[in-house]
N, C-alpha and C positions, 0 to 999 in steps of 0.2 A: 869539870873541863867540857863534857858534852853539853851541859846546860848553857855554858857561855857560848859555845858555838851556835847552838840553836837560836839563843837570844840575838846574837850578832847577825845570823841569816835572816831572822824575822825583820830585825830593824832595817837591814839593807834591802829586804825584798817588799817594803811597804809601797815603794814608788814604782813597782814593776808595770803596773797597769797605766801609770801616767806618763812615764818617760822611759828611755832606753836604760838598761842597767849599767852601772859603773863598773867598769873592768880595769880600773887603774891598779897596776900591781902593788902600788903602796898600801892599798886597802887590805892586802892579804899578808902583810908582814907578821911574823910571829907564828905562823903555821908552817909546820914541817911537811915534807912530802908525804911521809907516811900517814900523817893526819889528815891531809887532803885527800889521799887515796881512800882512807876508811870512810871520811865524810862522803865521798862520791859514791862509795858503795852503798851507804845508807839512804841516798837519794833515789826515790823512785822516778826512773826515767821511762817507764813503760808508757806507750802511747795511749791516748783516750780513745780506745777502740770503738766506743759507742758514738762518740761525736764524729769520728772520722768516717765511720760506716754510714751515718745519716748524711754527711756531706757528701759522700761518694754516691749514695743512692739518689740523692736529690739532683745531683748534676747529671747522673745518668738520665733521670726522668726528664730534666730539662733539655738534654740532647735528643732525647727520643720522641719528645712532643713535636709533631709538625706544625708548621706555621700556618695559622688560619688564613686562608685566602678567600676573597670575595666571591660568593656563589653567583654565577651568572644565570639570569632568568631568560630562557629561551621562549620567545612569544610566537604564536602562530603566524608565520610570514605571509600566509595567503588567504587570511581570513577576511571575507567581505565585511563582517561585522567590525573587526578591528579597524579596517579601513574607513568605514563610516565614522568611528569614533575619533578620526583624526590621527591614528597611530602611523607613524613613519618607519619604514623598514628600508635597510640598506641594500637588500638583495633585489634583483629585478622580478617584477611580477610575471607568473606564467600565463599562457594564453587562456587558461580556465577562468582567470579573473574577469575576462571581458564577457560578462553576462548581459543578457538582454535588459533586465531591470536596471542595470547600471548605466547602460549606454543609450538606451531609448529615451527620448524626450516625450513626456506625457503632456506637454502643452498643447493648445488648441491647433496649433500649426500642423502637428502630426496626427491629429485625430482623423479617424475615417469620415468621410463625408456623410451627412445626414441622409437616411433613406427616404423619408417623407415628411409631410406636414409643413408646418411653418418654419421648422428648423432647416429643411432643404431649400425652402423659398428664400429664406434670410440668407442663406450660404451662397446662393447664386446671385442674389441681389446685390450682395456687398463684393462681387466678382471674387468670391472665395477668400476674402480678406477676413471675414469673421466666421468661425465655425463652431457653433453651439454643441456639436456633438450629437449623438443619438439620444433619443427619449429613453426613459428608464424601461419601458416595455421593450423596445429594441434591444437594449442591453441585456435584459432578462432572457429574451429569445436567443440571443447569441451565446449567452452563458449556457443555456440548456443544450443548444447545438454543440457546444464544446464537450459537454458531458457525454452526449450521445455518440459523438465522433471522436471520443478518445481511442488512442492508438492501443492495439491489442497485439501483444507479443506472444510468441510461443506457438504458432500455428492456428489451425481453425478452432473456433469456440463453438461448442455444441450446447444448445439451450432447448432442453425439452419442455413442452407445456403439458401438464398433467391434470387429471381429475379422475375421480372414481365414479362419477355420475354423468350420464349424458344430459344434454339439454341445458347445461349451464353457460354455454357460450365459449367452450374451449377452442373451437376451430376459429370463431370469430376473434378471440383474444390473440390467438397465434397469427392471424392476418394482420391485426392492428399492430402487434409488435414488430412483425416483420416490415410493415410499410413505414413505420415511424424510424426504423433503423436504416432502411435503404434510402429514404429520402434525404438523410443527413450525411451518412458515412460515405467516404470516398472509396471503400473497398466493396467487395461483392457480398451480398446477403441472399440466402436462399431458404425457403420453407419447405420442408419435406413432409409429405402426409405418410406416416407410418403406422396409420390404423389399419389392423388386419381385417377390420369389419366394414370395408367399403367406406373410406373417408370422403368428406366433401370439401377439402381445403381447396381444391382446384376450382371449385365453383364460386369462390370468392374473389377471383380475378378473371380477367377476360382470357379465356383459353385461346391459345395460338398454336397448340400442338396436340396431338393425339396420343403422344408417348406418355409412359407412366414408369413407376419405378421397376415393373417387370422388365420393361425394355432396357433400362440401365443395367440391370442384372444379367440379361441375356447377351447384351453387346458391350460388356465392360472390356473385354479384351480388344475390342476394335475402337475403342474411344481413346485417342491419344493426345487430344488437345480441347481447349475450351470450346472452340467452333462447334466441334462434334457434340459436346455435352449440352451446349446452349440450344441446340435443335430439340432437345427432349425436355425443355422447361418453357413455361409461359411467363412471360415478363410484364410487370404491372407499370404503370406510368410513374410509380415511385422508384422503379428500378429493382423491385423486389422479384426474384425468380422463385416459382413454385413448381415443384415436381409433384405430380399426381399420384394417387394410389391406384390400384387396379380397379377398373370399373365393374369387372365381373366378380361377383361375391365368392364364386367357387375358386378363383384364382387368388383372391385377397386372403383367404384362409391359408394359403400356402406361403404366404410372406412370413419368413421366419428370421431367427436370429443371424443366420448366415447371410441371408438376402440383405438384411439391414447393414451388416458390416460392409458388404461390397458397395452398396449405395453411399454409406457414410464415407468410405475411403475415397470414393470417387468425388464427392462433394468437397472433402477436405483438400483435394488438389487445386480446386479453383475458387473457393470461397473462403472468407475470413470468419463469417458468422453463419452457422447452420442451426436453424430452428426446427425442431422435430415436433409435429403435431401428433401426439401419442394417441393410442386408443383408450377406451374408458376402463380397461382392466390393467392392473399393475403387475400381474403374475404371468402374463403371456411372455413367450420367449423373446419377442422384440424388446421387451422393457429392460432386460439385463444389459444387453450391449448399449442401450440408450442411456441409462444411468452411468454406466462405467465410463462412458465418454463426456458426460456432462461437465461443463465448466460452471453452469448456473442453471436453476430450475425455477419454473413459474407454476405455481399451484392455482388453479382457477376454482373459485367458491361462488355459489350463487347466494341470494339473499334470503333464502329460507332456513329453517332450523335444521332440517335433514341435509341440505346441501352444505351448510356450514360445517356441521358435525362430520360428514364424510371427508371433506377437506382437511379437517384437523386430524382425522384418523389416518389419512394418507401421510400426513407428516409423521405421525407415530410409527406408522409401518416403515417408512424410509430410515427413521432413527434406529428402529430395531434391526434393520438389515444393513447397518454399517454406513449409512449416508448422513450421519448426524451434521457433519460440516456443511454439506450441501443445504440441509434444512435451515441451518442457522443463517446462511446467506442467501436463502431463497426469497422470492417476491410473491406475495399473494395478490392476485387480481380478483377483486371482489365486484362481480358483475351485478349491478343493481338494476338490471333490465328485466329481471325475472318477476314473476307474478307476485310472489309473496314479499317483494321488497317493502311495500307500504304497510305490512303487517308485523314487522319485526324491527327490533332496535339495531340499525346497522352499526351504531357506535360501539355497541357491546361486542358484535362479532369482530369488528375491526380491533377493538382492545384486546380481545382474545388472541388474535393472530399476532399482534405486535409483540406479545411476550414470547413468541416461538420463532419468528422469522425476521428478517432483515427490515422489511417495510411492507405496507399494504397500499395498493392503489386501488381507488374506486373507479369503475368504468361506468358513466352514466348512460341512461337511457337515450337512444338515438333511433328515430323512425327509419333511418337508412340502414341500420343494422338489424332491426327487427325483421325485415323482409327475408333475410337469409340468402340474399342474392349477391351479385357482384358488389364489391365495396369500392367507391370512389373516395380515396382518402381526403382530397381537398374539397369534397362536397360535405364532409361530415360537419357536425356542429363544432364550434370552436372548443367547447368543454370537452367534447370527445377526443379531438385532435390533442389538446393539451394533456388529457388523461393518458392516451397512447404514448405521448412523448415522455411523460412522467415515468410510465412503466419502462420504456426503453432506457432512460437514463439511469433508473435503479438497477436494471439488470446488468448494463455494462459496468455500472459502478460496483456491483458485487463481484465482477471479474477483476476489475482493475484494482480495487482496494477492498479485498475481502475482510470480514470481521475476524 
């Protein structure tokens, strides 16, 4: 009886997947209620938990998954580079975008008028309609002026000029450096003779006062303005101010660390660049505050073997005493006016120092410098003036953009 029922159910369930089941009551004739009940109990009606669980978890995963949205890419709205590429931005530009390189027209109409030569003649001959611009030499000079006249931030900059051997032109280099700076820069430049052994810096310019560093020390409390201080310095035609050392050797020995600090503090009030012409010794008391205040240093070397070696040993001493950064940014002035210049290989000396310092500048021989008297900067040879300007540009560069 049970086998017949199973056969009937199998026969009737063949089409369940294809169409809806036939629930016509006539198909169930011959079955009693008790048989239907027993048959219902034999049918496994338990749900397919595995399939239901999978469907439920899948649905949950689908509901939890966020809808992917398009990622917006934010560009630099205020980039000059993007603007040059033709990028268009919806927000207004800030004032910082109005740069000089963007607004200034570099055409001939806005060039500065030529300074000299046929260019100047043609400029005025055409009633200023054609402007050929400056010559390459003039452009190079103006570029050098821009380097020398760079803006210095952060108060006065102290530049000591050092050497361990006398007679190599340290005072001459200090004077040339100061003149090259003062002639171009719009701020004030002073050179201080801090040599405790009777320096000669004041003899390189036309003296207009008898005051010295000792007078500044003694009258520091009474100096309350630049007009009072300017009475104690001598001014050169290049606008370089020079403060002389004591003329009396007995008093010069008394110029010590405290005295230099008084003079340096006073100079820092009124000057942007302070050049210190140091003595030949590097262990005297004045040297310590000089190096502590230094923003850049100049090492002077002669053209002989011993002069070059002493200059290199000076760099070694500075490195050993905590001034390694100053050494790396220092400039060596190679004075080729010494007697041994023709006997040595200057290229080898220069190559040696280039491995240790920022740059090396050769100062050529000039008869106007050999006399050891007053220096007229504009009367020097062009090569000498150019070398002094190169030295000034490198020194300022070591302050503005240190290595």
